[in-house]
All heavy atoms as an XYZ file, in Angstrom:
868
protein
N       9.275     -3.257    -16.279
C       7.843     -3.225    -16.109
C       7.373     -1.769    -16.056
O       8.039     -0.900    -15.547
C       7.442     -3.941    -14.804
C       5.941     -3.951    -14.546
S       5.526     -4.775    -12.993
C       4.318     -5.933    -13.607
N       6.215     -1.527    -16.629
C       5.619     -0.204    -16.599
C       5.090      0.108    -15.198
O       5.142     -0.713    -14.292
C       4.477     -0.093    -17.611
C       4.973     -0.250    -19.043
O       6.104      0.223    -19.305
O       4.265     -0.814    -19.859
N       4.540      1.311    -15.049
C       3.943      1.655    -13.777
C       2.830      0.690    -13.412
O       2.127      0.169    -14.266
C       3.417      3.086    -13.815
C       4.492      4.138    -13.841
C       3.979      5.542    -13.644
O       2.748      5.754    -13.748
O       4.792      6.430    -13.392
N       2.656      0.493    -12.130
C       1.621     -0.385    -11.616
C       0.275      0.327    -11.767
O       0.171      1.534    -11.536
C       1.878     -0.740    -10.150
C       3.180     -1.521    -10.044
C       0.723     -1.538     -9.556
C       3.672     -1.701     -8.624
N      -0.745     -0.396    -12.168
C      -2.064      0.179    -12.301
C      -2.988     -0.353    -11.212
O      -2.743     -1.395    -10.606
C      -2.698     -0.210    -13.681
O      -2.872     -1.618    -13.708
C      -1.798      0.259    -14.809
N      -4.071      0.379    -10.981
C      -5.080     -0.094    -10.023
C      -5.667     -1.411    -10.456
O      -5.932     -2.296     -9.628
C      -6.192      0.955     -9.873
C      -5.920      2.104     -8.939
C      -7.060      3.126     -8.998
C      -5.707      1.632     -7.522
N      -5.843     -1.588    -11.741
C      -6.406     -2.841    -12.267
C      -5.521     -4.020    -11.859
O      -6.021     -5.074    -11.461
C      -6.580     -2.792    -13.795
C      -7.641     -1.810    -14.273
C      -7.185     -0.338    -14.254
O      -5.974     -0.084    -14.268
O      -8.067      0.515    -14.154
N      -4.202     -3.847    -11.988
C      -3.278     -4.920    -11.608
C      -3.363     -5.194    -10.108
O      -3.370     -6.345     -9.684
C      -1.849     -4.537    -12.020
C      -0.808     -5.580    -11.724
C      -0.908     -6.747    -12.665
C       0.328     -7.662    -12.489
N       0.294     -8.804    -13.353
N      -3.412     -4.137     -9.306
C      -3.533     -4.310     -7.854
C      -4.811     -5.055     -7.499
O      -4.791     -6.002     -6.694
C      -3.532     -2.961     -7.135
C      -2.218     -2.189     -7.073
C      -2.433     -0.873     -6.371
C      -1.120     -3.003     -6.412
N      -5.906     -4.644     -8.115
C      -7.193     -5.314     -7.826
C      -7.181     -6.771     -8.246
O      -7.747     -7.633     -7.559
C      -8.348     -4.549     -8.515
C      -8.552     -3.185     -7.976
N      -9.370     -2.277     -8.576
C      -8.036     -2.542     -6.880
C      -9.373     -1.153     -7.898
N      -8.563     -1.297     -6.845
N      -6.555     -7.070     -9.383
C      -6.495     -8.409     -9.879
C      -5.736     -9.329     -8.901
O      -6.093    -10.510     -8.745
C      -5.824     -8.448    -11.238
C      -5.796     -9.797    -11.910
S      -4.973     -9.713    -13.525
C      -3.244     -9.697    -13.030
N      -4.749     -8.792     -8.218
C      -3.893     -9.573     -7.328
C      -4.313     -9.473     -5.851
O      -3.676    -10.107     -5.012
C      -2.449     -9.166     -7.492
C      -1.804     -9.495     -8.834
C      -0.424     -8.847     -8.939
C      -1.694    -11.007     -9.029
N      -5.307     -8.678     -5.564
C      -5.657     -8.435     -4.132
C      -6.661     -9.490     -3.659
O      -7.819     -9.201     -3.323
C      -6.241     -7.043     -3.986
S      -6.366     -6.536     -2.250
N      -6.174    -10.727     -3.575
C      -6.960    -11.873     -3.078
C      -6.082    -12.658     -2.132
O      -4.853    -12.719     -2.289
C      -7.431    -12.733     -4.250
C      -8.247    -11.973     -5.242
N      -9.556    -11.665     -5.009
C      -7.918    -11.465     -6.447
C     -10.016    -10.996     -6.064
N      -9.035    -10.838     -6.935
N      -6.712    -13.309     -1.160
C      -5.914    -14.035     -0.135
C      -4.934    -15.014     -0.719
O      -3.840    -15.195     -0.179
C      -6.868    -14.759      0.808
C      -7.684    -13.797      1.669
O      -7.253    -12.642      1.841
O      -8.738    -14.206      2.178
N      -5.231    -15.637     -1.843
C      -4.320    -16.617     -2.409
C      -3.192    -16.030     -3.211
O      -2.248    -16.714     -3.601
C      -5.084    -17.686     -3.228
C      -5.858    -17.052     -4.394
O      -6.174    -15.864     -4.336
O      -6.143    -17.805     -5.344
N      -3.224    -14.696     -3.484
C      -2.160    -14.072     -4.245
C      -1.415    -12.987     -3.438
O      -0.435    -12.455     -3.922
C      -2.688    -13.432     -5.539
O      -3.793    -12.594     -5.229
C      -3.127    -14.507     -6.526
N      -1.871    -12.693     -2.244
C      -1.223    -11.703     -1.399
C      -0.098    -12.367     -0.625
O      -0.285    -13.428     -0.018
C      -2.221    -11.029     -0.443
C      -3.177    -10.136     -1.246
C      -1.492    -10.184      0.594
C      -4.283     -9.488     -0.397
N       1.061    -11.739     -0.625
C       2.180    -12.183      0.168
C       2.600    -11.016      1.083
O       2.604     -9.869      0.672
C       3.403    -12.514     -0.708
C       3.105    -13.515     -1.803
C       2.863    -14.899     -1.265
N       2.635    -15.841     -2.325
C       1.413    -16.199     -2.768
N       0.352    -15.664     -2.238
N       1.266    -17.093     -3.726
N       2.895    -11.324      2.353
C       3.274    -10.304      3.314
C       4.702    -10.524      3.719
O       5.073    -11.595      4.137
C       2.332    -10.351      4.524
C       2.544     -9.213      5.479
S       1.438     -9.226      6.918
C      -0.152     -9.023      6.153
N       5.513     -9.437      3.632
C       6.889     -9.541      4.083
C       6.909     -9.614      5.618
O       5.954     -9.203      6.289
C       7.724     -8.330      3.606
O       7.207     -7.124      4.235
C       7.710     -8.180      2.103
N       7.998    -10.103      6.152
C       8.149    -10.140      7.605
C       8.135     -8.719      8.180
O       7.546     -8.496      9.239
C       9.452    -10.837      7.954
C       9.611    -11.201      9.402
C      10.833    -12.083      9.638
O      11.791    -12.057      8.878
N      10.792    -12.847     10.703
N       8.723     -7.783      7.472
C       8.718     -6.371      7.885
C       7.277     -5.875      7.993
O       6.922     -5.215      8.969
C       9.507     -5.535      6.883
C       9.378     -4.071      7.089
N      10.139     -3.381      8.027
C       8.575     -3.132      6.511
C       9.805     -2.098      8.001
N       8.864     -1.929      7.085
N       6.466     -6.224      7.026
C       5.067     -5.801      7.013
C       4.312     -6.355      8.210
O       3.587     -5.620      8.897
C       4.413     -6.224      5.713
C       2.941     -5.958      5.616
S       2.634     -4.204      5.367
C       1.006     -4.249      4.664
N       4.490     -7.629      8.468
C       3.774     -8.249      9.593
C       4.171     -7.586     10.916
O       3.296     -7.283     11.746
C       4.089     -9.750      9.624
N       5.439     -7.328     11.098
C       5.919     -6.689     12.311
C       5.357     -5.281     12.465
O       4.827     -4.888     13.510
C       7.460     -6.623     12.299
C       8.114     -5.891     13.471
C       7.836     -6.591     14.774
C       9.610     -5.764     13.217
N       5.449     -4.492     11.375
C       4.945     -3.094     11.441
C       3.439     -3.035     11.671
O       2.952     -2.196     12.396
C       5.300     -2.353     10.157
C       6.795     -2.106      9.997
C       7.313     -1.187     11.113
N       8.744     -1.041     11.000
C       9.615     -1.571     11.872
N       9.188     -2.282     12.884
N      10.913     -1.421     11.733
N       2.690     -3.958     11.076
C       1.227     -3.971     11.258
C       0.873     -4.287     12.696
O      -0.067     -3.686     13.257
C       0.586     -4.944     10.292
S       0.564     -4.325      8.606
N       1.612     -5.204     13.293
C       1.355     -5.490     14.739
C       1.640     -4.255     15.560
O       0.862     -3.877     16.441
C       2.221     -6.673     15.196
C       1.586     -8.024     14.894
C       2.270     -9.140     15.648
N       3.693     -9.282     15.356
C       4.177     -9.962     14.317
N       3.367    -10.566     13.487
N       5.476    -10.026     14.109
N       2.792     -3.622     15.318
C       3.165     -2.420     16.070
C       2.157     -1.275     15.913
O       1.859     -0.561     16.861
C       4.539     -1.921     15.652
C       5.684     -2.794     16.033
C       6.993     -2.318     15.433
O       7.048     -1.399     14.611
O       8.008     -2.902     15.828
N       1.670     -1.128     14.701
C       0.764      0.008     14.380
C      -0.706     -0.361     14.522
O      -1.554      0.471     14.210
C       1.092      0.454     12.958
C       2.501      0.986     12.835
C       2.898      1.231     11.395
N       4.272      1.728     11.344
C       5.083      1.605     10.312
N       4.650      1.018      9.211
N       6.299      2.074     10.353
N      -0.994     -1.601     14.883
C      -2.359     -2.090     15.035
C      -3.175     -1.917     13.758
O      -4.291     -1.384     13.773
C      -3.045     -1.405     16.213
C      -2.422     -1.748     17.543
C      -3.233     -1.245     18.715
N      -2.784     -1.840     19.952
C      -2.018     -1.217     20.836
N      -1.628      0.006     20.597
N      -1.660     -1.828     21.926
N      -2.560     -2.327     12.671
C      -3.208     -2.298     11.363
C      -3.612     -3.735     11.009
O      -2.785     -4.629     11.053
C      -2.258     -1.729     10.280
C      -1.909     -0.275     10.646
C      -2.905     -1.807      8.923
C      -0.849      0.341      9.767
N      -4.864     -3.894     10.694
C      -5.384     -5.233     10.388
C      -5.259     -5.542      8.876
O      -5.356     -4.645      8.027
C      -6.847     -5.348     10.823
C      -7.005     -5.163     12.330
C      -8.433     -5.191     12.751
N      -9.161     -4.209     11.925
C     -10.483     -4.039     11.947
N     -11.202     -4.765     12.734
N     -11.061     -3.150     11.192
N      -5.117     -6.820      8.616
C      -5.027     -7.320      7.229
C      -6.199     -6.867      6.378
O      -6.008     -6.403      5.237
C      -4.910     -8.846      7.286
C      -4.890     -9.543      5.941
C      -3.773     -9.536      5.160
C      -6.011    -10.235      5.520
C      -3.733    -10.185      3.945
C      -5.987    -10.903      4.285
C      -4.841    -10.868      3.515
O      -4.829    -11.535      2.305
N      -7.395     -6.978      6.898
C      -8.596     -6.578      6.128
C      -8.630     -5.088      5.834
O      -9.191     -4.653      4.831
C      -9.876     -7.049      6.832
C     -10.089     -8.545      6.679
O      -9.557     -9.162      5.752
N     -10.818     -9.118      7.612
N      -8.022     -4.280      6.723
C      -7.919     -2.842      6.467
C      -6.981     -2.570      5.295
O      -7.231     -1.675      4.487
C      -7.435     -2.098      7.700
C      -8.538     -2.012      8.783
O      -9.696     -1.936      8.437
O      -8.149     -1.991      9.973
N      -5.915     -3.359      5.215
C      -4.958     -3.190      4.104
C      -5.640     -3.565      2.776
O      -5.518     -2.858      1.789
C      -3.709     -4.050      4.367
C      -2.960     -3.510      5.577
C      -2.811     -4.077      3.137
C      -1.959     -4.446      6.156
N      -6.325     -4.692      2.779
C      -7.030     -5.103      1.565
C      -8.049     -4.054      1.149
O      -8.161     -3.716     -0.026
C      -7.722     -6.468      1.786
C      -6.778     -7.636      1.717
C      -7.463     -8.962      1.979
C      -8.555     -9.246      1.005
N      -9.197    -10.581      1.234
N      -8.811     -3.531      2.111
C      -9.811     -2.512      1.804
C      -9.134     -1.272      1.202
O      -9.647     -0.683      0.245
C     -10.594     -2.134      3.064
C     -11.777     -1.264      2.739
O     -12.747     -1.731      2.170
N     -11.704     -0.010      3.108
N      -8.010     -0.876      1.756
C      -7.293      0.312      1.262
C      -6.878      0.087     -0.206
O      -7.000      1.015     -1.028
C      -6.072      0.595      2.125
N      -6.393     -1.079     -0.527
C      -5.967     -1.367     -1.906
C      -7.159     -1.375     -2.855
O      -7.099     -0.794     -3.950
C      -5.185     -2.683     -1.968
C      -3.840     -2.497     -1.244
C      -4.964     -3.133     -3.399
C      -3.080     -3.774     -0.994
N      -8.257     -1.989     -2.452
C      -9.440     -2.087     -3.310
C     -10.118     -0.737     -3.489
O     -10.599     -0.432     -4.582
C     -10.438     -3.111     -2.747
C      -9.841     -4.523     -2.776
C     -11.760     -3.104     -3.492
C      -9.451     -5.018     -4.154
N     -10.155      0.112     -2.462
C     -10.886      1.370     -2.531
C      -9.983      2.573     -2.788
O     -10.465      3.673     -3.016
C     -11.659      1.635     -1.249
O     -10.750      1.764     -0.159
C     -12.660      0.515     -0.977
N      -8.654      2.350     -2.735
C      -7.733      3.470     -2.782
C      -7.246      3.869     -4.158
O      -7.773      3.457     -5.181
N      -6.237      4.696     -4.137
C      -5.618      5.175     -5.376
C      -4.120      5.151     -5.232
O      -3.584      5.315     -4.145
C      -6.106      6.566     -5.731
C      -5.732      7.634     -4.729
C      -6.231      9.014     -5.096
O      -5.769      9.566     -6.106
O      -7.075      9.534     -4.337
N      -3.443      4.920     -6.346
C      -1.982      4.939     -6.377
C      -1.526      6.417     -6.376
O      -1.938      7.176     -7.238
C      -1.430      4.213     -7.583
C      -1.845      2.723     -7.514
C       0.082      4.368     -7.693
C      -1.532      1.956     -8.774
N      -0.715      6.785     -5.392
C      -0.264      8.172     -5.330
C       1.203      8.284     -5.719
O       1.664      9.398     -6.016
C      -0.538      8.835     -3.970
C       0.106      8.079     -2.809
C      -2.065      8.923     -3.763
C       0.005      8.788     -1.476
N       1.970      7.206     -5.641
C       3.349      7.203     -6.091
C       3.671      5.843     -6.697
O       3.188      4.828     -6.214
C       4.331      7.500     -4.958
C       4.217      8.896     -4.401
C       5.218      9.164     -3.262
O       5.979      8.258     -2.867
O       5.175     10.290     -2.722
N       4.458      5.821     -7.764
C       4.913      4.580     -8.391
C       6.394      4.494     -8.281
O       7.107      5.514     -8.446
C       4.502      4.561     -9.881
C       3.451      3.536    -10.168
O       3.692      2.334    -10.059
N       2.272      3.989    -10.568
N       6.930      3.321     -7.983
C       8.339      3.067     -7.877
C       8.735      1.936     -8.832
O       8.974      0.804     -8.408
C       8.724      2.707     -6.428
C       8.100      3.614     -5.387
C       7.240      3.102     -4.422
C       8.368      4.976     -5.364
C       6.672      3.913     -3.464
C       7.777      5.798     -4.409
C       6.943      5.259     -3.458
O       6.360      6.074     -2.511
N       8.744      2.202    -10.137
C       8.962      1.147    -11.130
C      10.333      0.488    -11.041
O      10.481     -0.648    -11.539
C       8.762      1.883    -12.470
C       9.001      3.313    -12.186
C       8.594      3.524    -10.733
N      11.316      1.154    -10.442
C      12.670      0.577    -10.399
C      12.981     -0.102     -9.069
O      14.134     -0.514     -8.857
C      13.709      1.678    -10.662
C      13.544      2.274    -12.044
O      13.203      1.513    -12.985
O      13.729      3.494    -12.193
N      11.976     -0.279     -8.191
C      12.215     -0.975     -6.938
C      12.656     -2.406     -7.197
O      12.270     -3.022     -8.177
C      10.955     -0.976     -6.066
C      10.929      0.197     -5.086
O      11.837      1.032     -5.144
O       9.976      0.263     -4.260
N      13.435     -2.936     -6.243
C      13.919     -4.313     -6.329
C      13.398     -5.060     -5.103
O      13.391     -4.487     -4.009
C      15.453     -4.316     -6.367
C      16.021     -5.698     -6.443
C      16.138     -6.346     -7.667
C      16.407     -6.358     -5.281
C      16.631     -7.625     -7.733
C      16.921     -7.661     -5.357
C      17.032     -8.271     -6.567
O      17.505     -9.548     -6.643
N      12.924     -6.247     -5.202
C      13.008     -7.159     -6.343
C      11.884     -7.033     -7.356
O      11.907     -7.683     -8.393
C      13.015     -8.529     -5.681
C      12.216     -8.344     -4.452
C      12.501     -6.946     -3.984
N      10.868     -6.222     -7.029
C       9.794     -5.994     -8.012
C       9.330     -4.549     -7.887
O       9.534     -3.891     -6.870
C       8.616     -6.935     -7.776
C       7.867     -6.772     -6.489
C       8.386     -7.649     -5.371
O       8.949     -8.698     -5.610
N       8.206     -7.228     -4.134
N       8.744     -4.010     -8.945
C       8.192     -2.645     -8.890
C       7.172     -2.544     -7.764
O       6.508     -3.536     -7.418
C       7.511     -2.468    -10.241
C       8.094     -3.511    -11.114
C       8.454     -4.668    -10.232
N       7.082     -1.346     -7.187
C       6.109     -1.143     -6.120
C       5.437      0.187     -6.271
O       5.770      0.978     -7.158
C       6.792     -1.286     -4.754
O       7.732     -0.239     -4.560
N       4.478      0.430     -5.398
C       3.742      1.697     -5.442
C       3.225      2.011     -4.031
O       3.179      1.154     -3.164
C       2.576      1.631     -6.436
S       1.328      0.431     -6.012
N       2.843      3.258     -3.864
C       2.233      3.744     -2.627
C       0.771      3.997     -2.881
O       0.418      4.759     -3.792
C       2.923      5.016     -2.146
C       2.348      5.707     -0.909
C       2.404      4.798      0.322
C       3.100      7.001     -0.637
N      -0.083      3.381     -2.094
C      -1.537      3.499     -2.230
C      -2.072      4.295     -1.047
O      -1.693      4.041      0.095
C      -2.216      2.110     -2.264
C      -3.728      2.240     -2.283
C      -1.727      1.334     -3.470
N      -2.954      5.237     -1.311
C      -3.724      5.921     -0.285
C      -5.109      5.359     -0.341
O      -5.786      5.433     -1.379
C      -3.752      7.443     -0.506
C      -4.740      8.215      0.377
C      -4.436      8.063      1.844
C      -4.800      9.669     -0.054
N      -5.557      4.773      0.744
C      -6.905      4.222      0.817
C      -7.465      4.424      2.202
O      -6.893      5.146      3.026
N      -8.543      3.741      2.481
C      -9.197      3.833      3.779
C      -9.281      2.481      4.430
O      -9.477      1.443      3.767
C     -10.619      4.383      3.618
C     -10.634      5.849      3.223
O      -9.772      6.613      3.713
O     -11.514      6.216      2.417
N      -9.207      2.465      5.761
C      -9.479      1.277      6.532
C     -10.961      0.990      6.480
O     -11.751      1.810      5.976
C      -9.049      1.423      8.006
O      -9.878      2.412      8.607
C      -7.569      1.826      8.130
N     -11.392     -0.130      7.005
C     -12.819     -0.472      7.041
C     -13.588      0.543      7.885
O     -14.781      0.755      7.656
C     -13.010     -1.879      7.605
C     -12.520     -2.985      6.690
C     -12.505     -4.311      7.418
C     -13.358     -3.073      5.438
N     -12.904      1.238      8.823
C     -13.543      2.287      9.625
C     -13.434      3.666      9.049
O     -13.789      4.649      9.692
C     -12.947      2.269     11.052
C     -13.289      1.030     11.807
O     -14.333      0.392     11.573
N     -12.419      0.618     12.697
N     -12.890      3.764      7.830
C     -12.807      5.053      7.134
C     -11.596      5.899      7.456
O     -11.553      7.073      7.095
N     -10.605      5.321      8.155
C      -9.382      6.068      8.438
C      -8.441      5.982      7.262
O      -8.257      4.907      6.676
C      -8.678      5.529      9.669
C      -9.444      5.782     10.941
S      -8.443      5.379     12.427
C      -6.978      6.331     12.121
N      -7.783      7.119      6.869
C      -6.823      7.056      5.784
C      -5.607      6.251      6.175
O      -5.149      6.314      7.318
C      -6.467      8.530      5.513
C      -6.852      9.247      6.749
C      -7.935      8.450      7.422
N      -5.082      5.489      5.198
C      -3.928      4.655      5.413
C      -3.093      4.599      4.144
O      -3.622      4.682      3.042
C      -4.363      3.248      5.893
C      -3.156      2.417      6.350
C      -5.152      2.523      4.821
C      -3.550      1.118      7.020
N      -1.782      4.538      4.311
C      -0.869      4.330      3.180
C      -0.402      2.887      3.204
O      -0.066      2.352      4.255
C       0.365      5.224      3.317
C       0.110      6.660      2.938
N       1.024      7.651      3.182
C      -0.924      7.276      2.304
C       0.578      8.799      2.733
N      -0.601      8.599      2.205
N      -0.375      2.275      2.006
C       0.135      0.912      1.866
C       1.151      0.930      0.726
O       0.881      1.427     -0.356
C      -1.023     -0.068      1.503
C      -0.478     -1.477      1.259
C      -2.115     -0.067      2.574
N       2.321      0.354      0.995
C       3.323      0.155     -0.041
C       3.214     -1.301     -0.454
O       3.312     -2.206      0.371
C       4.749      0.489      0.443
C       5.749      0.244     -0.666
C       4.832      1.955      0.909
N       3.017     -1.521     -1.746
C       2.865     -2.872     -2.283
C       3.723     -3.057     -3.516
O       3.820     -2.159     -4.343
C       1.394     -3.130     -2.636
N       4.295     -4.219     -3.635
C       5.044     -4.590     -4.816
C       4.257     -5.601     -5.645
O       3.414     -6.307     -5.103
N       4.512     -5.621     -6.939
C       3.754     -6.492     -7.843
C       4.697     -7.333     -8.679
O       5.610     -6.809     -9.303
C       2.831     -5.633     -8.761
C       2.179     -6.482     -9.811
C       1.788     -4.896     -7.939
N       4.457     -8.640     -8.627
C       5.131     -9.559     -9.554
C       4.041    -10.120    -10.452
O       2.889     -9.735    -10.355
C       5.866    -10.666     -8.785
O       4.954    -11.493     -8.096
N       4.421    -11.058    -11.313
C       3.440    -11.594    -12.248
C       2.261    -12.292    -11.554
O       1.132    -12.188    -12.000
C       4.085    -12.578    -13.234
C       4.975    -11.855    -14.216
O       4.747    -10.648    -14.461
O       5.887    -12.475    -14.761
N       2.550    -12.964    -10.451
C       1.486    -13.759     -9.794
C       1.171    -13.323     -8.379
O       0.339    -13.958     -7.735
C       1.904    -15.249     -9.729
C       2.131    -15.891    -11.064
C       3.615    -15.880    -11.445
O       4.463    -15.783    -10.585
O       3.884    -15.958    -12.654
N       1.836    -12.294     -7.810
C       1.630    -11.983     -6.415
C       1.628    -10.481     -6.167
O       2.261     -9.704     -6.866
C       2.693    -12.661     -5.565
N       0.889    -10.126     -5.113
C       0.894     -8.751     -4.578
C       1.642     -8.817     -3.259
O       1.227     -9.501     -2.337
C      -0.552     -8.287     -4.336
C      -0.740     -6.931     -3.722
C      -0.167     -5.833     -4.598
C      -2.184     -6.693     -3.410
N       2.791     -8.175     -3.199
C       3.657     -8.188     -2.028
C       3.359     -6.990     -1.162
O       3.552     -5.862     -1.613
C       5.124     -8.191     -2.446
C       5.530     -9.496     -3.024
C       5.477     -9.877     -4.342
C       6.032    -10.615     -2.293
N       5.904    -11.155     -4.482
C       6.256    -11.656     -3.252
C       6.307    -10.861     -0.956
C       6.775    -12.874     -2.880
C       6.813    -12.077     -0.601
C       7.014    -13.073     -1.542
N       2.909     -7.207      0.043
C       2.663     -6.125      0.986
C       3.974     -5.823      1.691
O       4.544     -6.703      2.344
C       1.583     -6.537      1.993
C       0.240     -6.900      1.362
C      -0.750     -7.332      2.430
C      -0.340     -5.746      0.542
N       4.471     -4.602      1.555
C       5.784     -4.233      2.039
C       5.671     -3.478      3.364
O       6.355     -3.819      4.336
C       6.532     -3.387      0.987
C       6.719     -4.238     -0.275
C       7.865     -2.908      1.545
C       7.153     -3.469     -1.491
N       4.809     -2.489      3.458
C       4.551     -1.793      4.704
C       3.232     -1.058      4.622
O       2.712     -0.847      3.523
C       5.709     -0.843      5.082
O       5.608     -0.495      6.457
C       5.753      0.419      4.224
N       2.719     -0.668      5.764
C       1.498      0.110      5.864
C       1.616      1.001      7.079
O       2.221      0.633      8.094
C       0.272     -0.783      5.962
N       1.032      2.199      6.980
C       1.119      3.144      8.090
C      -0.007      4.184      7.941
O      -0.529      4.413      6.843
C       2.491      3.828      8.139
C       2.865      4.539      6.872
C       2.551      5.884      6.664
C       3.550      3.883      5.847
C       2.874      6.538      5.493
C       3.880      4.518      4.681
C       3.537      5.845      4.489
O       3.882      6.495      3.329
N      -0.315      4.789      9.066
C      -1.245      5.901      9.040
C      -0.422      7.152      8.701
O       0.579      7.413      9.364
C      -1.961      6.058     10.392
C      -2.785      4.862     10.737
C      -2.393      3.959     11.729
C      -3.971      4.578     10.060
C      -3.146      2.835     12.019
C      -4.743      3.473     10.348
C      -4.308      2.598     11.344
O      -5.069      1.480     11.630
N      -0.835      7.902      7.674
C      -0.017      9.043      7.250
C       0.135     10.099      8.352
O      -0.837     10.419      9.026
C      -0.784      9.612      6.069
C      -1.878      8.682      5.757
C      -2.006      7.708      6.850
N       1.343     10.575      8.509
C       1.671     11.633      9.479
C       1.370     12.971      8.828
O       1.996     13.327      7.826
C       3.129     11.497      9.864
C       3.577     12.494     10.901
O       2.900     13.543     11.084
O       4.618     12.241     11.519
N       0.484     13.709      9.412
C       0.080     15.006      8.808
C       1.192     16.027      8.850
O       1.139     17.034      8.166
C      -1.206     15.512      9.478
C      -2.369     14.571      9.176
C      -3.694     15.115      9.596
N      -4.762     14.156      9.392
C      -5.477     14.057      8.293
N      -5.236     14.834      7.258
N      -6.440     13.133      8.219
N       2.240     15.778      9.625
C       3.416     16.645      9.606
C       4.266     16.403      8.373
O       5.071     17.241      7.981
C       4.265     16.432     10.851
C       3.618     16.949     12.104
O       2.757     17.830     12.026
O       3.940     16.428     13.196
N       4.115     15.228      7.743
C       4.898     14.880      6.575
C       4.136     14.965      5.272
O       4.727     14.967      4.205
C       5.453     13.457      6.761
C       6.365     13.317      7.942
S       6.951     11.633      8.177
C       7.900     11.383      6.697
N       2.791     15.013      5.355
C       1.944     14.995      4.188
C       1.024     16.205      4.177
O       0.558     16.621      5.225
C       1.104     13.700      4.143
C       1.941     12.486      3.982
C       2.504     11.730      4.959
C       2.348     11.899      2.738
N       3.249     10.725      4.424
C       3.165     10.788      3.053
C       2.109     12.208      1.382
C       3.730      9.984      2.094
C       2.700     11.387      0.431
C       3.485     10.300      0.766
N       0.761     16.722      2.982
C      -0.212     17.819      2.844
C      -1.590     17.325      3.257
O      -1.801     16.107      3.461
C      -0.228     18.316      1.393
C       1.079     18.922      0.911
C       1.433     20.249      1.602
O       0.547     20.885      2.217
O       2.606     20.623      1.544
N      -2.559     18.201      3.333
C      -3.908     17.868      3.793
C      -4.558     16.778      2.928
O      -5.385     15.984      3.434
C      -4.789     19.103      3.802
N      -4.162     16.678      1.650
C      -4.766     15.668      0.787
C      -4.168     14.265      1.037
O      -4.669     13.286      0.514
C      -4.581     16.038     -0.686
C      -3.140     16.096     -1.162
O      -2.195     15.806     -0.369
O      -2.921     16.436     -2.339
N      -3.118     14.187      1.855
C      -2.409     12.955      2.178
C      -1.811     12.266      0.970
O      -1.419     11.125      1.016
C      -3.307     11.997      2.967
C      -3.860     12.527      4.282
C      -4.792     11.523      4.918
C      -2.738     12.928      5.224
N      -1.736     13.002     -0.138
C      -1.165     12.480     -1.388
C       0.151     13.133     -1.719
O       0.936     12.613     -2.510
C      -2.108     12.712     -2.560
C      -3.473     12.086     -2.425
C      -4.328     12.460     -3.600
C      -5.759     12.072     -3.392
N      -6.609     12.476     -4.516
N       0.402     14.295     -1.138
C       1.544     15.121     -1.503
C       2.454     15.268     -0.311
O       2.006     15.671      0.773
C       1.076     16.528     -1.947
O       0.050     16.378     -2.951
C       2.230     17.350     -2.468
N       3.716     14.924     -0.483
C       4.700     15.063      0.610
C       4.988     16.541      0.833
O       5.103     17.321     -0.133
C       6.004     14.349      0.243
C       5.838     12.839      0.184
C       7.170     12.210     -0.236
N       7.013     10.807     -0.570
C       7.166      9.812      0.283
N       7.482     10.058      1.546
N       6.983      8.554     -0.109
N       5.092     16.918      2.076
C       5.431     18.290      2.423
C       6.909     18.526      2.137
O       7.752     17.634      2.307
C       5.170     18.611      3.890
C       3.687     18.708      4.213
C       3.466     19.136      5.632
C       1.972     19.329      5.904
N       1.726     19.715      7.282
N       7.207     19.724      1.699
C       8.616     20.134      1.474
C       9.266     20.406      2.832
O       8.679     21.038      3.683
C       8.663     21.397      0.587
C       8.066     21.209     -0.784
C       8.933     20.335     -1.673
O      10.163     20.347     -1.527
O       8.321     19.606     -2.471
N      10.492     19.932      2.992
C      11.212     20.210      4.245
C      12.432     20.993      3.984
O      13.121     20.899      3.092
C      11.565     18.899      4.960
C      10.358     18.159      5.497
N       9.594     18.673      6.494
C       9.780     17.001      5.123
C       8.607     17.812      6.767
N       8.702     16.816      5.930
């Protein structure tokens, strides 16, 4: 599969096509990230990294905003019929440049 596009993410970003991994559900509870914030980030955000060779499906890292305007990273995988939510987190400014798109060199 080629790189994931925003169009593909948007096409699959609906309640009936979104699938959440158990890891995602656990992390979202721990981090107090709401489902609607994740959907908003995908719809309003941009793909900052693509992982075309991920298994079991290609995935990508999205930088978007919560409904309250806070930046958030969402890792999502894409299959033909589903958008798999893998994890979400608030970017750590110690690990990311000011644009929150570029990883800092360590």
